[in-house]
C-alpha positions as CSV (number, residue, x, y, z in Angstrom):
1,X,25.8,2.5,-19.0
2,X,24.6,5.4,-21.1
3,X,21.1,6.1,-22.4
4,X,19.7,9.0,-24.4
5,X,16.0,9.8,-23.7
6,X,13.7,9.6,-26.6
7,X,11.0,11.5,-24.9
8,X,10.2,13.3,-21.6
9,X,10.1,10.9,-18.7
10,X,10.7,10.5,-15.0
11,X,13.8,8.9,-13.7
12,X,11.8,5.8,-12.8
13,X,10.4,5.6,-16.3
14,X,13.8,6.0,-17.8
15,X,15.2,3.2,-15.7
16,X,12.3,1.0,-16.8
17,X,13.0,1.8,-20.4
18,X,16.7,1.1,-20.0
19,X,16.1,-2.3,-18.3
20,X,13.4,-3.8,-20.4
21,X,11.1,-6.1,-18.5
22,X,12.1,-4.9,-15.0
23,X,9.4,-4.5,-12.4
24,X,8.8,-1.0,-10.9
25,X,9.9,-2.3,-7.5
26,X,13.1,-3.6,-8.9
27,X,13.6,-0.3,-10.7
28,X,13.3,1.6,-7.5
29,X,16.0,-0.6,-6.0
30,X,18.2,0.2,-8.9
31,X,17.6,4.0,-8.2
32,X,18.4,3.5,-4.5
33,X,21.6,1.6,-5.1
34,X,23.0,3.5,-8.1
35,X,24.6,6.8,-9.0
36,X,23.2,8.8,-11.9
37,X,24.6,11.5,-14.1
38,X,22.5,13.6,-16.5
39,X,24.3,15.6,-19.2
40,X,27.5,15.3,-17.3
41,X,26.1,16.4,-13.9
42,X,25.1,14.5,-10.8
43,X,21.4,14.4,-9.9
44,X,19.3,13.8,-6.8
45,X,18.0,10.2,-7.0
46,X,14.2,10.5,-6.9
47,X,11.9,8.2,-9.0
48,X,9.8,11.2,-10.0
49,X,12.7,13.4,-11.0
50,X,11.7,14.9,-14.5
51,X,14.0,14.3,-17.4
52,X,13.8,15.9,-20.9
53,X,13.9,14.5,-24.4
54,X,17.5,14.3,-25.5
55,X,19.0,14.1,-22.0
56,X,21.9,11.7,-21.7
57,X,21.5,9.5,-18.6
58,X,24.5,7.6,-17.2
59,X,24.0,4.9,-14.6
60,X,27.0,3.9,-12.5
61,X,27.6,1.4,-9.7
62,X,24.4,-0.5,-10.3
63,X,23.7,-3.3,-7.7
64,X,20.3,-4.9,-8.1
65,X,21.2,-8.1,-6.3
66,X,19.7,-8.9,-2.9
67,X,22.1,-8.7,0.1
68,X,23.9,-12.0,0.6
69,X,24.6,-13.7,3.9
70,X,21.8,-11.9,5.8
71,X,22.3,-14.2,8.7
72,X,25.5,-13.5,10.6
73,X,28.0,-16.3,10.7
74,X,31.7,-16.9,11.4
75,X,32.8,-15.6,8.1
76,X,30.3,-12.7,7.9
77,X,29.6,-11.5,11.5
78,X,27.6,-8.5,10.4
79,X,24.4,-8.7,8.4
80,X,23.8,-5.5,6.3
81,X,20.3,-5.0,4.9
82,X,20.9,-1.6,3.2
83,X,23.8,0.6,2.5
84,X,24.7,3.5,0.4
85,X,27.0,6.6,0.7
86,X,24.8,8.1,3.4
87,X,23.2,5.3,5.5
88,X,23.7,1.8,6.7
89,X,21.1,-0.5,8.2
90,X,22.3,-3.7,9.9
91,X,20.9,-6.5,12.0
92,X,21.9,-6.1,15.7
93,X,21.9,-9.5,17.5
94,X,20.4,-9.8,21.0
95,X,22.9,-9.5,23.8
96,X,25.0,-6.6,22.7
97,X,24.6,-2.9,23.4
98,X,23.5,-0.7,20.4
99,X,26.2,1.8,21.3
100,X,28.5,2.7,24.2
101,X,28.2,5.7,26.4
102,X,30.2,8.8,25.8
103,X,32.2,8.0,29.0
104,X,32.7,4.3,28.2
105,X,34.0,3.7,24.7
106,X,35.2,0.1,25.6
107,X,31.7,-1.3,25.9
108,X,31.9,-3.8,23.0
109,X,28.9,-2.2,21.3
110,X,27.3,-3.1,18.0
111,X,28.2,0.5,16.9
112,X,31.9,-0.3,17.4
113,X,31.6,-3.7,15.8
114,X,30.0,-2.3,12.7
115,X,32.5,0.5,12.3
116,X,35.3,-2.1,12.6
117,X,33.7,-4.4,10.1
118,X,33.2,-1.7,7.5
119,X,36.7,-0.3,8.1
120,X,38.2,-3.7,7.4
121,X,36.0,-4.4,4.4
122,X,36.7,-1.1,2.8
123,X,40.3,-0.8,4.0
124,X,39.8,2.6,5.4
125,X,38.7,4.2,8.7
126,X,34.9,4.3,9.0
127,X,32.9,6.6,11.3
128,X,29.2,6.1,11.9
129,X,26.7,8.4,13.7
130,X,24.1,6.8,16.0
131,X,20.5,7.6,15.0
132,X,18.5,5.4,17.4
133,X,19.0,2.5,19.8
134,X,17.6,-0.9,20.6
135,X,17.6,-2.5,24.0
136,X,20.6,-4.8,24.6
137,X,18.4,-7.8,24.9
138,X,16.5,-7.0,21.6
139,X,17.6,-8.0,18.1
140,X,16.6,-6.2,15.0
141,X,17.3,-3.7,12.2
142,X,19.2,-0.6,13.4
143,X,20.1,2.5,11.4
144,X,23.3,4.5,11.4
145,X,24.3,7.6,9.4
146,X,27.6,8.1,7.6
147,X,27.8,11.8,8.4
148,X,26.6,14.1,11.2
149,X,24.5,16.0,8.6
150,X,22.5,12.9,7.6
151,X,22.1,12.0,11.3
152,X,20.6,15.4,12.0
153,X,18.3,15.2,8.9
154,X,16.9,11.8,10.1
155,X,16.5,12.9,13.7
156,X,14.7,16.1,12.7
157,X,12.2,14.0,10.8
158,X,12.1,11.0,13.1
159,X,8.3,11.0,13.2
160,X,8.4,9.9,9.5
161,X,10.3,6.8,10.4
162,X,8.2,3.7,11.1
163,X,9.6,0.9,13.2
164,X,7.7,-2.3,13.8
165,X,8.5,-5.3,16.1
166,X,7.6,-8.9,16.4
167,X,6.9,-10.0,20.0
168,X,6.4,-13.5,21.2
169,X,4.3,-13.4,24.3
170,X,3.3,-16.0,26.9
171,X,-0.4,-15.1,26.8
172,X,-2.9,-14.0,24.2
173,X,-3.9,-10.3,24.6
174,X,-7.5,-9.4,25.3
175,X,-8.6,-7.6,23.2
176,X,-6.4,-9.1,20.4
177,X,-5.6,-5.6,19.0
178,X,-5.2,-2.4,21.0
179,X,-3.3,0.7,21.9
180,X,-1.6,1.2,25.3
181,X,-1.0,4.7,26.5
182,X,0.5,5.7,29.9
183,X,3.6,7.2,31.6
184,X,6.9,5.3,32.2
185,X,9.7,6.1,34.6
186,X,12.8,4.5,35.8
187,X,12.5,2.7,39.2
188,X,14.8,0.6,41.4
189,X,16.7,-2.5,40.2
190,X,17.0,-1.0,36.6
191,X,13.3,-1.6,36.0
192,X,10.8,0.7,34.3
193,X,7.4,1.1,35.8
194,X,4.2,2.5,34.4
195,X,1.5,4.7,35.8
196,X,-1.9,5.9,34.4
197,X,-1.2,9.5,35.3
198,X,1.9,11.7,34.8
199,X,4.2,11.6,37.9
200,X,7.6,13.2,38.5
201,X,10.3,12.0,36.1
202,X,7.8,10.1,34.0
203,X,7.5,10.2,30.2
204,X,4.4,9.6,28.0
205,X,4.5,6.3,26.0
206,X,2.2,5.0,23.3
207,X,2.3,1.4,21.9
208,X,0.0,-0.2,19.4
209,X,-0.2,-4.0,19.0
210,X,-1.9,-6.5,16.7
211,X,-2.4,-10.2,17.1
212,X,-0.7,-12.2,14.3
213,X,-1.0,-15.9,15.2
214,X,-0.5,-18.6,17.7
215,X,2.9,-20.1,18.0
216,X,2.0,-22.9,20.5
217,X,2.2,-22.5,23.3
218,X,2.9,-18.8,22.7
219,X,1.4,-16.0,20.7
220,X,3.0,-13.7,18.1
221,X,2.2,-10.0,18.0
222,X,3.2,-7.1,15.7
223,X,3.9,-4.0,17.7
224,X,4.5,-0.4,16.6
225,X,5.7,2.3,18.9
226,X,4.9,6.0,18.7
227,X,7.3,7.0,21.4
228,X,10.8,5.6,22.1
229,X,11.0,5.0,25.8
230,X,13.3,2.7,27.6
231,X,11.9,-0.9,27.8
232,X,8.6,0.5,26.4
233,X,7.3,-2.6,24.6
234,X,8.4,-4.9,27.3
235,X,6.7,-2.9,30.1
236,X,3.5,-2.3,28.1
237,X,3.0,-5.9,27.1
238,X,3.7,-7.2,30.6
239,X,1.2,-4.6,31.9
240,X,-1.6,-6.2,30.0
241,X,-0.7,-9.7,31.2
242,X,1.4,-10.7,28.1
243,X,5.1,-10.7,29.2
244,X,7.5,-11.3,26.3
245,X,8.9,-14.8,26.3
246,X,12.4,-14.8,28.0
247,X,11.9,-11.4,29.6
248,X,12.5,-12.4,33.2
249,X,12.8,-8.8,34.3
250,X,9.2,-8.2,33.5
251,X,7.6,-11.5,34.8
252,X,8.3,-14.1,32.1
253,X,9.0,-17.7,32.8
254,X,12.5,-17.9,34.3
255,X,13.2,-21.3,32.8
256,X,13.1,-20.2,29.2
257,X,16.4,-19.6,27.5
258,X,17.4,-16.0,28.2
259,X,17.0,-14.3,24.8
260,X,14.1,-12.0,24.9
261,X,11.8,-12.8,22.0
262,X,11.4,-9.2,20.7
263,X,12.7,-8.2,17.3
264,X,12.7,-4.9,15.4
265,X,11.8,-6.6,12.2
266,X,10.6,-3.7,10.0
267,X,12.0,-0.3,9.3
268,X,10.6,2.3,6.8
269,X,11.9,5.8,6.1
270,X,12.3,8.3,3.4
271,X,16.0,8.7,2.4
272,X,17.1,12.1,3.7
273,X,19.2,12.8,0.6
274,X,17.4,11.1,-2.3
275,X,13.8,11.2,-1.2
276,X,13.5,7.5,-2.1
277,X,11.3,5.4,0.3
278,X,13.3,2.6,2.0
279,X,11.3,-0.3,3.3
280,X,13.2,-3.2,5.0
281,X,12.1,-6.3,6.7
282,X,13.6,-9.6,7.9
283,X,12.4,-12.8,9.6
284,X,14.0,-14.0,12.8
285,X,15.5,-17.5,12.8
286,X,13.2,-20.4,13.7
287,X,14.5,-20.7,17.3
288,X,13.1,-17.2,17.9
289,X,9.6,-18.7,17.6
290,X,10.3,-22.0,19.3
291,X,12.2,-21.1,22.5
292,X,13.5,-24.0,24.6
293,X,13.7,-24.3,28.4
294,X,16.9,-24.9,30.2
295,X,18.2,-25.0,33.8
296,X,21.7,-24.0,32.7
297,X,21.4,-20.5,31.1
298,X,23.6,-19.8,28.2
299,X,23.2,-16.2,27.0
300,X,25.3,-15.7,23.9
301,X,26.8,-12.3,23.4
302,X,28.4,-11.2,20.1
């Protein structure tokens, strides 16, 4: 699609003029999912990019539809929530490693599964670079880069990435909202323990939580972490008497079906190449909020 600007405008304003009646939010999605050429040259995709009167704007590969099949199923085992030429954000199920170790590439990780899925879909070899991880037992949005350069850009600006979680806990926190700060370290039996003061091999950890609502007989919290330590949310919530439902390692009821009710449900970042803000959220399926008890554990792994 080609459009000649009738007056000075930003890229966002030009898209709004081109697609009459479109909302600003939808126009930003068009910018995020499209390629633009101005006067025959490619441009950086930023809503505030200035354009001049008479500029010829071409829009290619527009995809303004919402992602389909966001819930993994037999025909679509991977749920992708955002993808372009630089990044991909997908939903990692509980029960699978985010990525394998450098020494163990046969670990059946989500990283491997996503590479295989994209490779088959696009009929070409696909390589993804790991940006961050989620615990094996935790589901949620996870980000991968499509080049080492983009991986480095994101990691160098990781403080600008906001990750939020939903945690279903056995007890209601007192106070309802708060910040937990202490030091965490690995201990025996693959557990992480906390201490009020720094001790050898410990790392500082900071977690903020807010009470959302009751999910009888449990309680739903929104959690944001400011440090990315192993098992951080699980240890911190257990430490204030609110173990996460299903998290037997940290004191939860052992009769609840094994999946830990912790989900990385929200991810926000500024695109390292285009400067566009990406804001993604999803809602876990209903059984996340209504766990059942069982004597015969069935822990489904992808």
